[in-house]
N, C-alpha and C positions, 0 to 999 in steps of 0.2 A: 418232552423227553419221557421215556418210560419211568414209572414210579418205582417198580421193584422187578429186578431181573433175576431169573434163575439161570445159573451158569451150568450148562449141560456138558461139563468136561471136568478135567482134573489137572493136577500138577501145575507146571509153570504157566501154561496159558490161562488156566483158571485164576491164578494169582494175578496175572497180567490184566485180565478183564476186570477183576475186582478193584484193582488200583484206579483205573479210569472211572469206574462207577463211583467209587468213594470220592474222588476229586470233584465229580459233577453232582454229588448229593443224591445219587441213585442207590437205593437199597439193594442188597444182593443176597441170594440164597445159593449155597453150594450143595451138590449132591456127592455122595461118596459110597463106596462099597465097604464091606466089613474090613477089608485089607487096608483101607485108607482112613480108618478112624484116627482122628487127631493129626492128619497130614496138614502141611502148611496151607494148602488151598482151602481146606475146611475152615481153618482159623482166619483166613483172609476175608471170608464173607461174613455178613451180619447174622445169617442163620444157616443151618445145615440140615440135610435130611439123608438118612441112610436108606439106600435103595436096593441092597441085595448082597449076595455073596461075592467073593473076589472075581470069578470069571466075568469078562466083559459082557458076554451074552446075557448074563443074569443080572446085570447091574447097569453099567453105563450105556449098553446097547438096548436095554429093555425100554422101549418107547412108552409103554403103558405106565411103568414105574416112574419114569422121568416126568411125564405129564401129571401123574397123581401128586408128585412132590411139588410141582409148580402150582397146582390148584390148591393144595392144602395150605400153602404158605401165602396165598393171595397174590401171586406174581401176575403182572400184566404183560410180561415179555420174556423171551427165552433167547439166550446167546449160546450157540453151539460150539464156539471155539473152532478148532480144526481137528481133523480125524474123527473117530467115533461116529456120531450121528450127523456131523456138520453138512454132508452132501446127500443126505437121505431125503428124497422127496416125501416119502411116507411120514417122516418125522415132522417136516415143515407143514405138511397137511394136518397132522394131528395137533400141532401147536395152533394153527389157524382155526381148526374146528373147535378147539377148546376156548376160543375167544381171546387168545393172546397174540401178541406180535412176535413173529419170528425174525430175529435180527440176522437177516441173510436174504438171499434171493427167493423168489417165489417157487412153490413146488413145481410149476410148469417150466421155469428156467432150469431148475435142478434136473428135471426129466430130460430136457433138451441137451444139457451140457454134461450131465453125469454119464450119459451114454456116449462113449468116445466116437462111435460111428455117426451119431446124430450131430455131434460137435464138428466132425469133419465136414458133414454136409452143410452145416451153417457157415463154415468158413469158405467153402467152395462157392456158396451162393453169393457171397459178397467179394469174390475175387481174391481171396487169401488162400494160397496154396498149402495144403498139408503135405507131410512126407508121403512120397509115392507109395501106394499100397492098395488094399482092397477097400471098397466103399460099403461092403456088407459083411456079415458074419461068414466064416469059412467052415464048411463041412469037411470032416476028415477025408472023404472020398474026392473032394475037389482041391485039396490043399497042394498036392504035388504040382498040378498044372499051373495053379495060380502062383506058386513059389517060383517056378521056372520063368514065368512072365515077369515077375518083379526082379528076380536075380538074387543070388547069394553074395554075401551074408544078408540075412533078414532077421526081423524080430517078430515074435509071436506075442500079441498083447491081449489081455482080457478086456472085453468091451466095457465092463464096469470098473476097470482098474484105476489105481491111483497109488502114489507113493512107491512106485516100482514093483508093486505086488502083481504077480501073474505075468511078468515079462520074461521071455526066454529068447536069447540070441541063438540063431541057428547058422552054422557056417557051411553046411552042405546037406544034401538030401537025406543022408543016413540019420540025421538027428531031428528031422522034422516031426515024425510021428510022436516021439517021446516029448518034444517041446509042446506040441498041441495038447497032449494029455495033461501035462504038468500045468500049463497056463489055464486050461479049462477047469482043472480041479481047484486051483488056487482061486480062480474067479468065482466058482460056485461057493467055496468055503468062506471067502471074504466078502463077496458082494451079492451072493444069491443069484449069480448070473454066470452060466458056464460058456457063453459065447466068446469066441476069439476072432481076431482078424490079423492080417499080415501087413507089415510095413518094411520098406527098405531099411537096412541098417546103415546109417550114415557114419562113415569113418571119420575119426578125429574131429567131431563137432564141438561146438561150444553151446551150452544150454543158457539161453537168455530169456527172461520173462518180463512182462510189463504189468505194473500195478495199476489197476483201474478202480474208479469209483463211479457209480451210476445211481441216479436218483429216480424217483417215480414220476418225474416231470419230463423225462426224456433227455436229460443232460448226462453225458458220459465224458469223463476226463481221464487222461493217462498221467500218472505221477512219475514218469521216468521208468528206467529199466533196472533190473538186477541181474547180475551174472551168477549163475548157479552151476557152474561147470564142474566144480570139485565135488565128486560124488562117490559113493560106494554102494554096490548092489542097486544101482539106478536111483539111489536116494541121496539128496543133497546133504553135505556136512559143512560146507563153507559157502557163504553167499556175500556178495558185495555190490555196491552201487556207487558210482556208475560202472558200466561194464568196461574192464580193461581191454577186452577183445574188440569192442566197437571203437574205443578211443584210439587203439593202435592202427586202425585202418584209415587210409587216405580218404575213403568215402564214408567215414564214420558218421558225420552229421546227417547225410542223406539216409544212411542205413537206420539210424536212430529214429528219424522222422517217419520212415516207412513202418518200423516196428510199432511205434506208438499209434499211428493211424490204423494199422491192421488190427491191433487189439481193440480199439474203440469200435471199429466196424463190426467185428464178430460179436461184441457185447450188445451193440444195438440190435442186430438181427435176431438175437436170442431173447430180446426183451429183458435184459439183465438189470437188476436193481441190487445195490449193495457194494461191498468191497470184493474184488475178485482179481484173479491173475491169469493173463493169457501167456501161454508158454510156447517158445519157439526153439528150433535148432538153427544154428548159424554154421554153415559149412566153411572150410578153409577158403573156398572160392567166393565167399560172400553171398551164397544163396540163403534165403530165409524160408524155413518150412514151419508151418503151424503144427503144434502138437495137441494142445488141449486148453480148456479153461478150467482152472480150479475155482470153483464157485464158493469161496469162503475166504477167511483170513488165512494168510500163509505163515508158516513157522518163521520165515525170514522177514516178516513185515517190519521189524525194528530198523533195518538198514534204510528203508525208505523214510521212516519217521525221522531218523537222524539227519538225512540230507535235505528234508523238506521242512522240518519243524512241526509237522502235523501229528496228531494223535489219531491213528486210523480206527481205533475202537470208538472214540468219540464220533468220528465221521459215520461209522456204522449205526450208532445210536440215533444220530440226527436223521439219517436217511430212513431208518425204520419208523421214525416219528412222522415221516411225510415231509420233512423239510427239504428245501431245494438246495442243491450244491452252490457254494459261493462261485460265481462266474470267474473270479480271479484265480481259482485253483488251476485252470488250464495253463496259465502262464506263471505258475509258482516257481520261483528260482530254486534250483537245487545246488547246494553248496557243499564243497569239500568231498570227502570220501568216507564211506562207512563199510565195515566188514564184520561179519558174524560167524562164529564158530559154534556148532552144536555139540554140546558135551553129552556123551552117552556112556552108560554102563556096558561096555563092550570091549573086546580084546582085538585090536588091530592086527596083532601077530597071528591070530587064529581066524582069519577071514572075517573079522569084525563080529565074531560070535557074541551074542548077548551074555553078560556076566552079572547075574543078580547076586545080591549079598547085602551085608550090613555097612552102614556108614558110621564109623566109630570116631573119626576125626575129620573135621571139615574146616577149611580155611580159605577164604577168598582174598584177593589182593585188597589191601586196606586203603590204598591211595586212589582218589579220583574215581571210585566206583559209585555209580548211581544204581541203587537196587530197584529193579523194576522201573516203572514209569515215574519220572519226577512229578512234583506237585505243580507242574506247569506244562505247556506243550513240550513235546519230546525233543526239542532242539538242544544243542549244546549251550553252555552258559552264555547269556546274552552280553558278551563283550565285543568290542570292536572287531569286526572281521571274522567272528566265530573262531578265533585263533587257538583256543586251548583244546588239546586233545581230551576226549571223554571216553571213559570205559563204563559201559552199561551192563548190568547183570539182570537177566530174567531167570529166576530160579524157582524150582519147586521142591527143593530138598533141604534137609537139616541134619545135624549130627544126631546119631542114635536112631536113624530111620532105616527101615528095611526096604531094599529095592527088590521087589518080587518079580517072578517070571510072568505075571499075568498081563503086564501092560508094556507099551513101547518103552524101551530103555532110555529115552531121553531124560536127562536130569536138569539141564539148564542151558541157557544160551548166553554167550559173552559177546558183546558187540562193541567195537571201537569206532570212534569218529575222530577225524583229523582233517586239517586243511588239504592234505595231499595223501595219495594212496600209500606211499612208502612209510609215512609216519603212522597212518592208521594200522598197517600191518605190524609195525614195530610195537605199537601200543598194545595190540591184541596179543602178540607173542609174549610180551612181558607179563600181561595179565594172566595168561594161561600158565606161564612158568611159575608164577607166584601162587598158584592154586593147589590145594591139597584136598583130596577126597580119598580117605584111607579107611580100611585096607581094600576097599572096593577097586576092582579092575575097571579103568575107564580109558577113554581115548584122549585125555588131556595132554599127556606128553607127546603123543603122536601129532595132535593138532598144532602144538607149539612148533614142532619141527616142520610140519607141512607148510604153515604160513610163513616160516622163515626160510624156506628152501629157495634156491636160486631160480628155479623154474617159476614158482609162484610169484616171486618178487618181480621177475621180468615179464610175467604174463604169458609164459610159454607152456600152456597146459591145455588138455582136452578132457573129455568126460572119463577117460580111462586112467588119467594120471594119478589120482588119489589112491587107487588100488595098487597100481604099480609101485608107488612110493612106499606103501605099507610093506609090500613084499621085499623091497630093497632094504628097508630098515630091519625087517625080521631076519634077513640073511646076513646082515652085517655082524 
């Protein structure tokens, strides 16, 4: 195992990684900006290094400063978390060149999968069909003809995109030029890549992803799927496992097997090593289309932990150490149902606009809350049948803390596990209803109503439902 890990991230995911390292006896170093002095993730680590002013480009995205912090504290490994530098091949190379272990895929795999067009090519090469679209970047002068061939509505995507950044839906030819400019500008600003491509816009889809683990010995396993259909601005806000959309289908077992196999095939062809997620769209007719591979730990990884009993960060550490995956993981039973809600400082009534401010009063539900990762594998209490519902909290905030406009407004994640989906949703709704984060504007109340809605409880939703539900509440 690594001896000392620098956590190249902040907030709740940095706290989450530190918890596993502490349990395993691995020392940790946090990095932080001036704005994050004294933040919970700083205190969660054994040591900390300030790396720059508040803007991310001058601190958390400054590769040279992060590497210098790791060197100065004697780290032998770096964990990037998710977001920020986690999928930057240049960062993985810098870590490797500095003689440290990068707890994630190789720079070569990041190059192959971080470029959405190369990822499409990898999928096609092993017989996994992506969403119909262009297989190369689109020049403005060629866009109109290609769009007509694909058909409207379509979606313009940034080649280096992720997290919904740089995605523009176009309903007709009049909006194409503006969408191309917007997606290109966002791609350049966020990923230093102004290339864009076109895909068919799939109506009323479900978004389903597969958690994979792959080691350096050629073993790849799939740990089941997560449904991530409840989204706003193309970004997930509620995730669950197993997928109710697949469970409701008469061909659900065959569909699940096809998804898991497709994810493993794409990972193998890319030479993937580490924890990652293959993402797919599921159409109402049962078609499966490959979207991308997120070459990192996902925000929603706790739902997989709760239905498998695995600690995915521990698995990442072991893989980075060159250990072989346990062959029994391929047949690991998945029990019960888990559902996660992402808590953001944002206003659902105003198109989910970020809402920075101060936290003066903070109260989480006091009953049955596991704060972060338990001091044992992440399964529910080991009682007969895993019968007791569990509410888990992964948080990066505290009372008296300022939520600044510099960073992603995610505050925490609340995850519920129960033997069945209905109980898991009820447990989560109750936990959200018992949460107070004041006077900050958050989506907590909205989330409680969303997971309690008739449509969600009955599994009748697609990727547009969460935004439509917010508009319905705002109009009431």
